[in-house]
N, C-alpha and C positions, 0 to 999 in steps of 0.2 A: 566526609566521603566514606560511606559504609555500605557495602553491598555484597551479594553472592552472585557470581556470574558463571554460567556454563553454556556452551552452545554445542550440543551433541550431534548436530546434523553434519554428516560427512559430505563434503563438496567434491564432485567430480567435474573439474573445470577444464574446458578446452575443446578443440575440434575432435570429433569422432567419439566423444564420451558417452553418447547414448547407448552404445554397445555394452557399457559397464553395468547396465541394469540386469543383464543376464545372470550376473553373480551377486549383485547387490540385493536382489529379492530372493529369499530362500526358495528352492525349487519345489518344495511341498506346499507353498502358499497358493491359494485360489484368489486370483487378482481381479479387482474391479479397475478397468482401464477407463479413466474419466477424462473427458476432454470437452472442448467448447463447440463452436459452430462448424467445424470441419475444415478449417484452414490448414490443419496439419496434414490433410490428405493431398494438399497441393504443393507442399514444400519438402517432401520426402521424409518428414519427421514420422508420420504415421507408419510408413513402411519400415523405417528403422526400428521403431518400437515393437511392431509385430514380429519382426525378425529376431529381436532380442528376447522376446517372450516365447519363442517357439518351444522351449522346454517347460513352460508353465501352462497351467489352466488359467484362462482369463475370459472375462465377459466385458464387453464394451458398453459404455454409457456416454452418449454425446448430447450436446445441447445446453451445456452450462453457460449462462448468460454473462455478459460483461459485468453486470452487477448481480452476482448469483442470488437467485431467489430460493427461499425455503420451499416454495411450491415445487420447483423443478428438482431440488435436491432430495426432497422427501420421496420422490419416485426412485431415486438412486438408492436411498436407504431401504426401501421395500425390496429392491432387487438384491441387495446385499443379504438381507435377512432370508429371503426366499431361497437363494442359491448358496447360502452359507459361505459367502466369500469372506476372506480373512486378511486381505491386504489391499490397500488403496494406492493406485498409481495415478497421480495427477499429471496430465500433460497439457501445459498451457501457461497463461500468465497468472498474475496474482488472484484473479477471480476464480479460476479453476482450482488453484491450490487452496484458496480460502474455502471453496465449496467442498473440497476433499476433506478438510478438517471438520466441517459440519457433518459430513457423511460418516466419517470415522468415529466421531463421538456419538452421533444419534443412533448409529447401528447397534450400539451397546446399551441403549436406553429404551425402556418400554413406553415412556410417555411421549408427548408431542415434542418434536425436535426443537420447535421455537422456544421451549422452556430454557434451552441452553442460552439463548440470547437475552432473555428477560432476567436470568439469574435464578429462576426457579429450580433449575437443575445445575449443580456444580459438576463440571466434567473432571473426573479423576481417572478414567480409563477410556481408551479409544483403540480402534484398529490401527496397526502400523501404517505409515504413509511414506511413499517415495514421490519425488517430484522431478519432472523434466521441464525446466523453465524455457518458455518460448518468447516471453515478453518481459524484459527487465524493467521494474518499476517499484514494486511494493516490498520486496524483501521477504515475502511470505514463504519462500522456499526454505528459509532457515530461521524462522521465528515461530512463536507459539500463538500468534494472533490471527483472527479472521473477522471479516465484516460481511454480514449477510442481510439481504433485503427480504421483507415480506411484502409481496406485490399487492396483496389484497388490502393492506392498510397503509401502504407507503411508508413503512417503518424500515429504517436501516440502522442496525445495531452491531456491536462488536463483542467478541468474547476472547478471553485469553486462557490458555490451559497448557501446561507443560506436556500433557498427554498427547496433544496433537502436533507437537513439533515433528517435522519430517525427519525420518531416519537418515535419508540421503537426499541430495539434490544434484541433478545433472545440469550443468551450465555450459552449453556449447554455443558460442557466439555465432556460429554459422546459421543457426535457426532464425536469426534476426534479418537475414538477407532479404526476405520477402515481406517483411513487416511494412504496413502503410506508414507514411510519414507522420500522420497524426498520432499513431501509437508510439513511435520513437520519441516524438516531442513530449507526449504525455509522460513517458518514462523519465525523461530528464526533469520535468517539473515535479513529478511525484517524489523522486529521490531528493530533490532540492528541499522540498517542504518537510519531508521526513527528517532531514538533517536539521533544519531550522527549528523544528518543534522540540528538539533535544538540546539545542545550542543557544537560541535567542531567548534566554530567560534572564538570569541574573548571575553575576560572577560568584563562584564558590571556590576558586583556586584549583580547579581540576585541569591541570596543564595538559595531560594526555588526551582527555576527552575533547577539550577545546581545540587542541592542535590537530587531532584527527578529524574532527568535524570541519575545521577550516580546510584541511587537505581535500576532503570530499567535496566541499562547496567549490573549491578552486578547480578540481577535476571536472565537475559538472559545468562550470563556467567555460572552461576550455573546450569541452565537448560542444557546448552551444555555439561558441565562436568558430569552431571548426566543423560546423554542421554539414557543410558542403562535402566533407570527407567521410560521410556516414557509411559509404560503401567500403571503407577501409577496415581490414581485420582488426587493427589496433584500436580504432574508434569503437567498434562494436564490443570488443572485449573489455575496454575500459568502462563503457556505460554499464555493461552487465555486472561487472565486479563492484563498481561504485554504488549502484542501486542496491546490491546485496548488503554491502557494508553499512549503508545508511540506516538499515533497520534490522540488524541482527542482534541488537541488544547491547553492543559494546559501548558506543558513544553515549548511551543514555544511562550507563551504570554509575550510580553514585552522584548524579547531578539532577537538578530540578528539570521537569519536563512540562511542556505546555499542552499541546493537542487541541486547543480551542478552535484553531483554523479547521482541523479535521471534523470536529463535532458539528460546527456550523455548515461546513462544506457537505457533509453527509446529507443534510436536509435538502440542500440545493439539488443534489443528485437524485434523492428519493422522490422529490416533488416535481422537479422540472427536467429530469433526465440529463443534466449536465454531466459530461465526463468527469470522473472523480478528480483527476489531476487539475482539470480546468476549473472546477469548483474551488479548489485550493488557491489557485492563482487569482481568482476573483475576490476571495475573502481576505487573504493574508496581508496585502499592503494596507488595507483599511483597518484591519485589526491591529497591525503594528503602529499605525498612526494614532489609533485610539488609546493604545497602551504604551505610548512612547516614553513616558517618564519612568515607568517601571522597568522598561527594557533598554533605556538609553545607553548604559555602560556597555552592554553586549552588542548593541547596534553599532556603537562607535568602534568597538573591537573588530566587528565583522567588516565595517567600512574600510578600515586600514588593512586588515589581514587578507581579505578576499577581493575587494574592489580597488585596493591601492589608492584610496582617497586621501587627500591631504587633510590633516586634523584642523578643525575649526569649530566655531560655536554651533554650527548647524550640521555637524557630521552625521548625527543620527538621522536627521531628516533627509540628508542626501543619500544615506545608505538605503533608506526605504525607497527613495526615487530610483536608485540603482537596481534594486530588486524588481521593481515594477518594470523598468526598462529591459531587464533580463527576460522577463516573460514576454513583453511586447516584441522584443527582438526575435523571438521564436514564433511570432504570430499568434500568441495566446492572449486573449482578452483579459483585462483586469477589472472589468465591471460587467454586471449581468444586465442584459436588456431584454432577454426572452422570458419574461415572467408574466406576460399578459398585460392587459391595459390598465390594471389597477395596482399601482405600486404599493399603496398602503395595505391593500388586501393581501398581497404577496408576502409582505413583511410579517403581517399578523399570522398568516398561515405557518410560516417558518418558525416564528416564536412559539406558536401553540405546540408545534412538534417538539421543539427544544424543551419546553416545559413538561410535556407528556413523558419525554424520555429522561427527565431529571437533570437536564443540562442547564442548570440555573446558576451555577457558580463554577465557571470554567477558568482555565489558565493556571499558571504555576502559583499564583497567589489566590486562586479561587475568587478573583476580583471581577471577572466578566459575568456580570449579572444579566438577567434578561433585558434590562434597560441598556446596558452596555452593548449587548448583542443587537438591540434595535438601532443604536447609533452606528454600529459597524455596517449593518445591512442597509441602512438609509444612505450611507456613503457609497456602498458597493452597488446598490441597485439603482442605476441611472437610466 
């Protein structure tokens, strides 16, 4: 266990915290106020943000998609450059915050923004970012990662850079009150898989990381079991904080990580428009079954610690079944059926995208080759 860890994002958590942006952003900054489809104008968030920015110069940019596209974000970059804006405020879920990271980095780069995703441009500087989280799921509000889509080519890629870590994040559970049920459920699933990607690998004796991951999974399981209480302040606050902790870098420090479910799931989203979280629920159970021997010890550990299963010879198998039932209990499908009429063609298309993006040796052991990915997809695409 050897690592360096820091999380410089200041969290303002709790009801009424949107007002804190008035002093969290220096008053001399010219702000790009970035948001999505306009839902914030119907739940009082927009008005609170505008009121908190009354001492600042700011320009609005709306329309960031659920899977943010470089095409849309490049227009925001042009606006930043034209008006010499020097601070990005993202108000939304993970997609808007991911988009803000792209804009913050691309605004200080003279080339094509997509170079950031392909690795042609390594991000070492970016405009400062603040985030107001409206949808708990990705943890993007306090990490250095972003996932961006290029619609023209159906490419969905990620980048990591310390320079785009938000300076602060406002997390007010009250903003969740008007969220559609589908988005709440997606948040639970997304946080669950984020935790699993850093936990369901192989044992390395990291007691704190394992214990904390198990606590997060137990919290998410309880939230799913208590889903009928979703209008409760405590329920909302616990989901928002659990989703943040699942991907703020702590439970992944010093331990092996997987992320194969995400890499395959990204292609389902890019090609077929499947919600990000739901693509993960489709892939993960079948990936775990495919890789069960490599993951058996940690699956058995999870089965006992999270699901309270009795130990037996088939504990790992029953743990995977329990994960699948967890998703199904939320009404989330664990197989993909909307891929068109030709299953083989769908699998070939996904595999071609994986190969193009260099995703040919995935997982903590780099053992998920294209052939293993084909087996996983064959099982998942029914």
